[in-house]
Structures are given as structure tokens and as C-alpha cells.
N, C-alpha and C positions, 0 to 999 in steps of 0.2 A: 371448398366451401360452396354450397349451392347458391344460386341467385336469390332464392326465396329466403335462405338463412341470412344472406348479406343484407337484404332489404329489411329484415326484422331487427337488425342491429341498430342501436342509437347512432345518430349522425356523428356525434362526438361525445367524449366523456365530459362529465360535469366538473366544475371547479372543486367540489368536495371530493370527487373520486380522484382527481389529480393530487389533492393534498394527502389523501389516504395512501395512495401509491408511493408518493415521495417519502411519507413517514415510515412506511413498511420497508422500503429500500434503505432508508437511512438507518433504521434499527438493525437491519441485516449487516450493513457496512460497519456500523459501530460494533456489533458483536464480533465480526471477523477481525476488526482492528484491535479489539481487546486481547486477542490471542497473539497478535504480531509482536507487540512490545513485551510480552510475557517471557520471551526468550532470555533476556538478560537477567530478569528476576529469578527464573528457574535455574540458570547457570550458577548464580551466586548461592541460592538455597541448596541446590544439589551438592555443591562443593562442601558446604558446611554440614549437611545432614548425612550424605553418603560418601563424602570424600572424592567425588568426581572432579577432575580438573576441567578447565575450560576446553582443553584439547579433546577430552573424552566426548564431549557433546558438540564439538564444532561441526562435525559432518552433518548431523541432523539439523542444526541451526542453519548451516549454509544451504542445504537442499530446500529447507523451508523458505528461505529468502528467495531462492531462484524460482521455485514453483509459484510463489506469491505473484510474480510477474508473468512467468511463462504460461501459466494455466489460463490466464484471462481470455485470450482469443478463442480458445477451445470451449471455455465455459459459455461464452456468448453464443457460439455456434450451437451448443447443446440447448440453451434457452430458446433460441430461434426454432429449433427443430422439435423439442419436446415440451416446451412451455416454461415460462419464467417461474411460476409458483413451484412446480415440481423440482426443477433443478436447484432452486434456492433452498428448498427444504432438504434435499439430499445433501447439499453442501453443509448445512447446519447440523444435520445428523452425523456427518463425518467428523465435524468438530467435537461433538460429544464422544463419539467412539474413539477418536484419537486421544482425547483427554484421559479416558478410562485406561487405554493402553499405556500411556506415559506414566500414569499413577502407580503402575505395578512396580516401578523402581528397578527395571532391568535396563542396563545401559544400551545394549544393542536394540532392544525393543523401543526404547525411548528415541533413539536416532531414526529408526524406521518410521515410527508413528508420528513424531514431531516433524520429521522431514517430508515424508510423502503424504500421509493422511491429512494432517493439519495444514501443511503447506499447500497442498492442492485445493483443500476446501476454502482456505482464506483467499487463495488466488481467484476463486470463482466469484468472490464478493468484494472486488476492489473498486477503485475510482472508475475503471472502465465499465463495470457493472452499473455504477451510478450514471455515467454518461449514456449508457444504453437505455436505462429507464427514463431518463430525462428526454431523450430523443423520441421515445415512443409516446409518452403521455403529454408532452408540451410542444406547442408550435414554436414558442420562444424559450429556448432551453437555458439561457444564462443563469437565471435565479435558481432554478432547480439544480443545475450542475454545481453551482456554488455551494448550495446547502448540502448536497451529497458529498462534495469534496471536504467540507468542514466536518461532516459526519465521520469520514475516515480518520481525520485528525483527532477528533474527540474520542473515538474508539481506541486509538493507539495510545492515548496518554491519560484520559480522564479516569479510567478505572484502575490504572496501575497502582496508585496508593492503596486502594481498597484491597487489591490482590496481595500487595505486600503486607498489609495488616493481617489478612487471613493467614498468610504463610507464617508470619511471626507468631501468631497466637495459636494456630491449630496445626501448623506444619505445611510443607510445600505442596502436598496434595490438595490442601484446601484452596489454594490459588487456582489450580486446575478445575476444582469443583465449582468455584465461583464463576469462572468463564463458561464452563459447560452449562451451569444454571441459566446464565444469560442467553445461551443458545436455545435452551428449552423454552424460555419465555418468547423468544423470537419465532420459534416454530409455531407455538400456539397462536401468536398474533397473526402470522401469515395464514394459518388454517381458518381463523375466524374472519379476517378482513380482506385477504387477497381473493376476493370473490367478485363476480360480475356486478352485484348490487352495490358493494362497498367501494370497489376500486375500478370497475369497468374493465377488468383484465381480459375477460373473454372477447369483448369487442376489440380491444387493442390487439390481441394476438391474432384474431381472425382477419383484421384489416392490414396488419403490418408484418406479421411473421410468416415464414414459409416452412412448413413442416417437411417439405421435400428437399431442403437445402443439404448439400453434400459437404463432407469434410474438405473435399478438393476446393470448394469455393472459398473456404477460409484461407487455405494456403496460397490461392491465386493472388491475393493481395500482397502477401509477403514476397512471392516470386517476382512480382512486378517492381516492388519497392527496392529490393536488394540489388537490382541492376543499376541503381542510381548512387553515385558516390556520396551525395549529400545525406542519404539515409544512414550511411556508416559514420559520417561525421556527427550527426545528431545522436545516433546511438552511442557513439564513443563518449561524448561529453555527458550524456545522460547516465551512462554506466558509471562514470566517475562521480556523478552526483549521488547515485545510489550508494556507492562505496563510502562516501563521506557524510552520509546521513543515516539511512537505515542500517547500513553495515557497521556503523559505529554505535549509535545511540540505542538501538534495539538490543544489542547483544554484549557490548563491551563497556558501556558507561557505568552500569551498576556494578559489575565485578571490579572495575578499576576503582570506583569510589569506595567499595567495601575494602579493597586492599589498603586504602589510606585510613581505614578505621571508621568510615561512615556507615550508618545502618542502611539496610535496603529501603526502609521507609524514607530516609532522607534523600537517597539517590532517586527514588521514585518521585519525590516532590519536585526535584529539579527537572525531571523528565516531564512532569505535569506542566510545569512552567513553560518549558519548550513547546509543548502541545498547545497551550493556551495562546501563545504568541504566534504560532503557525497561522492562525486564522487571519489576524490583521496583516501579517506579512504576505500571505497569499493574495488577499484582496488587493493590497497595494501593488503587488507585482502584476496582477491582472490589469489594473488601471493603467499602470505605466507601460505595459506591453502595447497599448494602443496609442501611446503618446511619445515614445522615444525609440531609439534603435534597440531592437530586441537583442542583438549581439552585444551591445554595450551594457544592457541591463544584466544579461546572463554573466558576462565577464566580471562585472562589478560584484554581483552576488557571490560568485566563486572566490574572488579575491578577499572579500570581507569574511567569508566562511573560513578561508585559509588562516586568516589572522586569529580568529577566535580559537580554532583548533590548535594552532601553534602555542597559544598561551595557556591552554587548558591544563597541561601537566603541572604547571606552577600554581594553579588555583585550587587543586584538590586538598582538602583537609578532612579531619574526622567529624566535622559538623557543617551545617549550612552557613555560609558566610555571605556578606553583601556582594563580594566579588563573584561568587558562584551564582548568586541570584541574577547579577548583571549578565553573566555568561548565558544563563537560561533564557533571559529575555532577548538578548542579541542573537544568539544562535537560533532561537525560535523564529525570529523575524525572517531569517534567511533559510530556514530548514526546508520549506516547501515552496519558497519563492521562485525556484527554477521552473516549476511545473507550468504556470500560465504562459511564459514566453516560449517554452519548448513546444507546447501544444500549438501556439500561434505560428511558430516556425514550421511545424509539420503541416499545418493547414496552408501556410504561405507557399510551401514547396509542392505539396501533393494535392492541393485543391480539395475536391469533395471526397477524396480518398484519405485525407489527413487523419480523421479520427480512427479509421481502421489501421492505418500505418502506426499511429501513436500507440495502439494496443500492443504492437510488436516492439516498438521502441521502449515501452514501459517494461517489457521483459528484460531488455538490456540493463535497465535501471536496477532490477532485482538481481541479475547476474553479477553486476558490479558489487552490489551489497553482499551477496554470498561470497564473492572472492575476498572481500575485506574481512568478513567474519572468519574465513579460513586463515587469512593472514594474521588476524588478531590472536587466534588460538595458537598459531605457530610461534608468534613473537612472545606471547606470554609463557608458552611452554618452554621456550629456549632461554629467555632472559629472566623469567619470573616477574616481569613487569609489563605494563601496557605503554610505557613511555614511548618506545619506538613506533607504536601504532599511531599515536597522535601526530608525530612528525611526518610519518608516511602519508597520513590523511591530508595534512596541510600541503605537502608537496603535490599530492594528487589534485587538489583544488586549483593550484597554480597552473598545472598542466591542462586542466579542463578549461580554465579561462583563456589559455592560448589556443586550444583546439576550437573554441567557439568561432575564432576568426579564420578557420581553414576553408570556409565556404562563403559565397555571397547569397546562398539560399534563394536562388532564382527558381521560379516555377518550372516544373517538369511534367511531362505527360507519362503517367504510369500505365496508360491503356485502360481498357475495360476489364472489369473483373465480374465475378458473379454478383448478382444483385444482393445488396446488403439490406438487413432488416431496417425498417423505418425509412 
């Protein structure tokens, strides 16, 4: 960028431009989130409509879960080099294309499209993307990050009853069509408002992003972090977190509920309840992270989550009951409550490299989720029931609570890495 061009840019974006940027990012995160929890609904619907077992689609769902986390650091690199608007719209377009391929009803094509195409595209628009936008547009990022984290939760759960209704009335392809339609709306919104006048995106990218950044710069952060034992400890208990949240609720809860005679709409309603109570649970966890031992907070959340999962097999019925409603509320409070203390621990240990390291740790979260999806498919395929999966998940939570105490989380020097955007 030339000196004359830099001088012509506004000194800072306006409050209105900040609000437009966070609204557009929130809409993109909501759209991607609406695809993530669709896995369980599609598994149940495909079983009824085409006779596919959970095991038949487990590979695609597992890859989808893994890429949802693993793609994030590379997506942020692409946004830094090629522009936020361009990469966001490419990701949204891939969601539409992946939906179209899945709707063809071929099991192999479904696993490839849902796993790689949709998984990679949703991975580009995660909470890491929200943190990236907040860091670029806001000097004080707390409120914006909180709003965009809530957007991820809303996307994951708020639309699911609607997709279930579409599937019930018009067939399983209609659920994919609804999610793809939301992606179309988001693409149009970005085309209209992710502009210099509306959001200040040109100024932001010119001042903060480096089009010459190399892929090696992304990997440098990871190379420095993995030399530290604490990195592996945080990654281990965050992987177990993913295994006992996303790896269960996104893919196994709805099929398990359907096995007990509940409708997909009823199961989706419980998931919506979980999503609604994610928000106060996450806010409370963030507040507590600054006021108590982060290790104690994490261990408590894991143990309470273990208790709810161990009880779940005895709560399933063919209809929504008060006990299932209580489960949805309680599990919802703990579902994302691990994220604020884990981010705080990453920042505590890795300092100003904490956010970049967290992007990689978040990949471990999704790898754990993918492993649990595969385990769920195997357990259901061998035993014909999901009972063993819930007991395995409860035991995993207890293990995670113990793993939290494997480190003192003292600050370490990970050295210098390539300059990060923002």
C-alpha cells in the first residue's frame, strides 16, 4: 500500500461500521452453525428415508467435526492474505455446493461432501473467525467477541427445529435446502454491506492485514507451541470437552432419542433448549474465570457434565418430559462453559500468542468430537443402542477433570513468530 493511499484512509472505522461488521460476521457464523448440528437430524432422517445406518454416515460426520476445528487457522491465513469478504463468500458458496451434493442421496458422495466440503466451509466460519473480526474492528474486543460466540451457539441450535419441521413435511432434502437458503441470504448481505462505506473493510484490511503472509507463518505458531508440555495438556482436556459436547449432541442425541420413540422435532427442541442456556452458561463461566481458579472451574464443569451424561440414558422417553427439560437446561449451562477458562489458560500460558495457539487447540476440540462420533457409530452398530456411548462420555468427563490438574499453567516463552494480523 502506498503512502498516499494510506493517508487517504480514514483514521478509524465508525461505530456504525463496527456494528455492520459484527452483524455480518455474526450472520456468517450463525449460517455455518446451522449446518453443524444438522448432522444428527440428517442421520436420523436418512435412516428412515433411505435405510442408512448411523455407521454408514459416521465417517462423513467425523471428518466434518474434525475439519470444523482444523480448518480455522488456515482460513484465517487465507483471510489475511486474500481478504475477509472474498474468503467468507467462498466458504458460504461451498456450503451451498456441499448441500446440493448431499441431497443427491448417494452414501459415498454424502460422506465426501458432508465431511470435506461442508466441514471445511463451516471450519472457516467458527468462533476463531469471530475473534479475528473482533480483533480487527474493535480496540476493546470483549463485547464483540461475546456477541459472536453467542452467534455460534444460536446458529448451532436455533434453526434446528425449523430444519426438523422442513424434513418432516417435505423430506430430508428440504432441511439441506433451508440451510443452503440461509447461506444464500448471507452471501447477498455480504455483497451489499461488506463494503468500505458500510463496514470500513477496505481500511481495516489495508491497515491490519498482510497480503504477503506465508503459510509457513501460520505453522510457526504451532511449531513453537507444541514444544511446550502445557500445550498438550490443554489440548487433551479440550479434546475430551469436544468429545462430550459436539461429538455427542450434534450427531448422537437425535438418533438416540428417535430410538426411544421420540420425534426428530422433539429431539431438536431439547437441543434448542441446550443452545439457549449455552449463552448464560458461557457468560457466567467467563465472569468466573476472572474471579476463581480456572483449574477448579474447569474441573467442576467437567464433573457436573459427567453426572448429567451418566443419567441421560434413564431420561429418554418417547416424548418431552420435565426431566428431559431439566437435562436440556443443566447440560446447556455446562455445554460451552469450558471455552472461556480454556481461552484464559491459553492466554495465561502463551501470552500474546494465546489466541493463535487457541485456534490450534480448538482443532483438538473437534478432533475429540470426531473421535466420539466414530465411537458412537461403532457402539450403535455393534450393540444396536447408544447406551454405552453415554457411559463412555461420562467417564471421559471424569478423566478430563483429572487432566486439568496435570499442569500449573505457568507462563512460557514460545518465541517470536511471524507477525499476526491485527
